[in-house]
DSSP file (Angstrom, degrees, kcal/mol; ACC not computed):
  #  RESIDUE AA STRUCTURE BP1 BP2  ACC     N-H-->O    O-->H-N    N-H-->O    O-->H-N    TCO  KAPPA ALPHA  PHI   PSI    X-CA   Y-CA   Z-CA
    1    1 A M              0   0    0      0, 0.0     0, 0.0     0, 0.0     0, 0.0   0.000 360.0 360.0 360.0 137.2   52.5   44.6   51.6
    2    2 A T        -     0   0    0      2,-0.2     0, 0.0     0, 0.0     0, 0.0   0.643 360.0-126.7 -91.2 -18.0   53.3   43.0   54.9
    3    3 A G        +     0   0    0      1,-0.3     0, 0.0     0, 0.0     0, 0.0   0.505  65.2 132.0  85.5   1.9   52.8   39.4   53.8
    4    4 A R        -     0   0    0      1,-0.1    -1,-0.3     3,-0.0    -2,-0.2  -0.685  59.3-118.6 -89.0 139.7   50.4   38.7   56.6
    5    5 A P        -     0   0    0      0, 0.0    -1,-0.1     0, 0.0     0, 0.0  -0.408  39.2 -95.0 -70.4 154.2   47.1   36.9   55.8
    6    6 A P        -     0   0    0      0, 0.0     3,-0.1     0, 0.0     0, 0.0  -0.348  48.6 -94.5 -67.7 152.8   43.9   38.9   56.6
    7    7 A P        -     0   0    0      0, 0.0    -3,-0.0     0, 0.0     0, 0.0  -0.355  49.7 -94.7 -68.3 149.5   42.3   38.1   59.9
    8    8 A P        -     0   0    0      0, 0.0     3,-0.1     0, 0.0     0, 0.0  -0.252  45.8 -97.7 -62.9 150.8   39.5   35.5   59.9
    9    9 A A        -     0   0    0      1,-0.1     5,-0.1    -3,-0.1     0, 0.0  -0.381  46.4 -97.2 -66.5 142.8   36.0   36.8   59.6
   10   10 A P     >  -     0   0    0      0, 0.0     4,-1.7     0, 0.0     3,-0.3  -0.248  29.3-119.5 -60.1 152.3   34.0   37.0   62.8
   11   11 A K  H  > S+     0   0    0      1,-0.2     4,-2.1     2,-0.2     5,-0.2   0.880 112.8  54.0 -62.1 -39.1   31.8   34.1   63.6
   12   12 A S  H  > S+     0   0    0      1,-0.2     4,-2.2     2,-0.2    -1,-0.2   0.829 105.7  54.3 -68.3 -30.9   28.6   36.2   63.7
   13   13 A G  H  > S+     0   0    0     -3,-0.3     4,-2.2     2,-0.2    -1,-0.2   0.887 109.1  47.6 -67.9 -39.1   29.4   37.6   60.1
   14   14 A R  H  X S+     0   0    0     -4,-1.7     4,-2.4     2,-0.2    -2,-0.2   0.912 111.5  50.8 -68.7 -38.9   29.7   34.1   58.7
   15   15 A R  H  X S+     0   0    0     -4,-2.1     4,-2.5     1,-0.2    -2,-0.2   0.924 111.3  47.7 -63.8 -44.1   26.5   33.1   60.4
   16   16 A R  H  X S+     0   0    0     -4,-2.2     4,-2.5     1,-0.2    -1,-0.2   0.900 110.7  52.3 -64.2 -39.1   24.7   36.1   59.0
   17   17 A E  H  X S+     0   0    0     -4,-2.2     4,-2.4     2,-0.2    -2,-0.2   0.914 110.5  47.9 -62.5 -42.3   26.1   35.3   55.5
   18   18 A L  H  X S+     0   0    0     -4,-2.4     4,-2.6     2,-0.2    -2,-0.2   0.909 111.1  50.0 -64.9 -41.6   24.9   31.8   55.7
   19   19 A L  H  X S+     0   0    0     -4,-2.5     4,-2.1     2,-0.2    -2,-0.2   0.909 111.1  49.6 -64.9 -39.5   21.4   32.9   56.8
   20   20 A T  H  X S+     0   0    0     -4,-2.5     4,-2.4     2,-0.2     5,-0.2   0.920 110.7  51.3 -64.0 -43.2   21.3   35.5   53.9
   21   21 A F  H  X S+     0   0    0     -4,-2.4     4,-3.5     1,-0.2     5,-0.2   0.951 111.1  46.5 -58.6 -50.3   22.3   32.7   51.5
   22   22 A F  H  X S+     0   0    0     -4,-2.6     4,-2.4     1,-0.2     5,-0.2   0.855 111.1  51.4 -65.3 -35.1   19.6   30.3   52.7
   23   23 A V  H  X>S+     0   0    0     -4,-2.1     5,-2.0    -5,-0.2     4,-1.1   0.920 117.2  40.2 -65.1 -43.4   16.9   33.0   52.6
   24   24 A L  I  <>S+     0   0    0     -4,-2.4     5,-2.3     3,-0.2    -2,-0.2   0.955 118.9  45.8 -68.6 -48.5   17.9   33.9   49.0
   25   25 A A  I  <5S+     0   0    0     -4,-3.5    -3,-0.2    -5,-0.2    -2,-0.2   0.861 129.1  21.5 -65.0 -39.3   18.4   30.3   47.9
   26   26 A F  I  <5S+     0   0    0     -4,-2.4    -1,-0.2    -5,-0.2    -2,-0.2   0.383 133.4  29.7-114.5   3.3   15.3   28.7   49.3
   27   27 A G  I  X5S+     0   0    0     -4,-1.1     4,-1.2    -5,-0.2    -3,-0.2   0.675 121.3  26.9-122.7 -64.8   13.0   31.7   49.8
   28   28 A I  I  ><S+     0   0    0     -5,-2.0     4,-2.6     2,-0.2     5,-0.2   0.932 117.6  51.6 -76.6 -46.2   13.3   34.7   47.4
   29   29 A W  H  ><S+     0   0    0     -5,-2.3     4,-2.7    -6,-0.2     5,-0.2   0.909 110.7  47.1 -62.3 -45.3   14.7   33.0   44.3
   30   30 A P  H  > S+     0   0    0      0, 0.0     4,-2.4     0, 0.0    -1,-0.2   0.910 114.3  48.1 -62.3 -38.7   12.1   30.2   44.0
   31   31 A I  H  X S+     0   0    0     -4,-1.2     4,-2.1     2,-0.2    -2,-0.2   0.913 112.9  48.2 -64.3 -42.2    9.3   32.7   44.5
   32   32 A L  H  X S+     0   0    0     -4,-2.6     4,-2.2     2,-0.2    -1,-0.2   0.906 111.7  50.3 -63.0 -43.3   10.8   35.0   41.9
   33   33 A A  H  X S+     0   0    0     -4,-2.7     4,-2.5     1,-0.2     5,-0.2   0.927 110.9  47.5 -63.0 -46.0   11.2   32.1   39.5
   34   34 A V  H  X S+     0   0    0     -4,-2.4     4,-2.5     1,-0.2    -1,-0.2   0.882 112.3  51.3 -62.7 -38.5    7.6   31.0   39.9
   35   35 A G  H  X S+     0   0    0     -4,-2.1     4,-2.1    -5,-0.2    -1,-0.2   0.874 111.1  47.0 -68.1 -36.3    6.4   34.6   39.4
   36   36 A I  H  X S+     0   0    0     -4,-2.2     4,-2.2     2,-0.2    -2,-0.2   0.928 115.8  44.1 -70.6 -44.2    8.4   35.0   36.2
   37   37 A V  H  X S+     0   0    0     -4,-2.5     4,-2.3     2,-0.2    -2,-0.2   0.920 115.8  48.5 -66.3 -42.3    7.3   31.7   34.7
   38   38 A G  H  X S+     0   0    0     -4,-2.5     4,-2.0    -5,-0.2    -1,-0.2   0.876 110.9  50.8 -65.6 -38.7    3.7   32.4   35.8
   39   39 A G  H  X S+     0   0    0     -4,-2.1     4,-2.0     2,-0.2    -1,-0.2   0.879 109.8  49.6 -65.5 -38.7    3.8   35.9   34.4
   40   40 A Y  H  X S+     0   0    0     -4,-2.2     4,-2.5     2,-0.2    -2,-0.2   0.925 110.7  50.0 -63.9 -44.5    5.1   34.6   31.1
   41   41 A G  H  X S+     0   0    0     -4,-2.3     4,-2.5     1,-0.2    -2,-0.2   0.870 109.9  51.6 -61.6 -37.3    2.3   32.0   31.0
   42   42 A F  H  X S+     0   0    0     -4,-2.0     4,-2.5     2,-0.2    -1,-0.2   0.898 109.5  49.5 -66.2 -42.0   -0.3   34.7   31.7
   43   43 A L  H  X S+     0   0    0     -4,-2.0     4,-2.6     2,-0.2    -2,-0.2   0.925 112.3  47.7 -63.1 -45.0    1.1   36.9   28.9
   44   44 A V  H  X S+     0   0    0     -4,-2.5     4,-2.6     2,-0.2    -2,-0.2   0.924 112.5  49.6 -61.2 -45.0    0.9   33.9   26.5
   45   45 A W  H  X S+     0   0    0     -4,-2.5     4,-2.0     2,-0.2    -2,-0.2   0.922 112.0  47.7 -58.9 -44.9   -2.6   33.1   27.6
   46   46 A G  H  X S+     0   0    0     -4,-2.5     4,-1.9     2,-0.2    -2,-0.2   0.905 111.1  51.3 -63.9 -42.8   -3.7   36.7   27.2
   47   47 A F  H  X S+     0   0    0     -4,-2.6     4,-3.0     1,-0.2     5,-0.3   0.909 110.9  48.1 -60.1 -42.8   -2.1   36.9   23.7
   48   48 A Q  H  X S+     0   0    0     -4,-2.6     4,-1.6     1,-0.2    -1,-0.2   0.828 107.2  56.1 -72.7 -29.6   -3.9   33.7   22.7
   49   49 A I  H  < S+     0   0    0     -4,-2.0    -1,-0.2    -5,-0.2    -2,-0.2   0.891 117.8  35.3 -61.1 -41.1   -7.3   35.0   24.0
   50   50 A I  H  < S+     0   0    0     -4,-1.9    -2,-0.2    -5,-0.1    -3,-0.2   0.928 133.8  22.6 -80.7 -47.8   -6.9   38.1   21.8
   51   51 A F  H  < S-     0   0    0     -4,-3.0    -3,-0.2     1,-0.2    -2,-0.2   0.457 106.5-115.4-104.3  -4.9   -5.2   36.7   18.7
   52   52 A G     <  -     0   0    0     -4,-1.6    -1,-0.2    -5,-0.3    -3,-0.1  -0.010  46.5 -51.1  85.9 163.4   -6.1   33.0   18.8
   53   53 A P        -     0   0    0      0, 0.0    -8,-0.0     0, 0.0     2,-0.0  -0.266  67.4 -92.2 -69.5 159.6   -3.8   30.0   19.3
   54   54 A P  S    S+     0   0    0      0, 0.0    -2,-0.0     0, 0.0    -6,-0.0  -0.315  79.4  75.5 -69.8 155.6   -0.8   29.6   17.1
   55   55 A G  S    S-     0   0    0     -3,-0.1     3,-0.1    -2,-0.0     0, 0.0  -0.836  86.7 -28.5 136.3-174.6   -1.1   27.5   13.9
   56   56 A P  S    S-     0   0    0      0, 0.0     0, 0.0     0, 0.0     0, 0.0  -0.425  75.4 -94.4 -72.1 149.1   -2.5   27.9   10.4
   57   57 A P        -     0   0    0      0, 0.0     0, 0.0     0, 0.0     0, 0.0  -0.241  45.5-103.3 -61.9 152.3   -5.5   30.2   10.0
   58   58 A G              0   0    0      1,-0.1    -3,-0.0    -3,-0.1     0, 0.0  -0.196 360.0 360.0 -70.6 166.3   -8.9   28.6   10.1
   59   59 A H              0   0    0      0, 0.0    -1,-0.1     0, 0.0     0, 0.0   0.468 360.0 360.0 -77.3 360.0  -11.0   28.0    7.1
């Protein structure tokens, strides 16, 4: 080890990293979250269409 700190990242690399972060944080992850929650809701809806709503059996 030489004891020298690593050279700073190039400015364009940091800019690209920030752009990637913002695309993920405000683009892909929200769309993915809505898709997962919506898919789960669709599965519950389909299950209830076939087997009926939860609760005690009807008379």
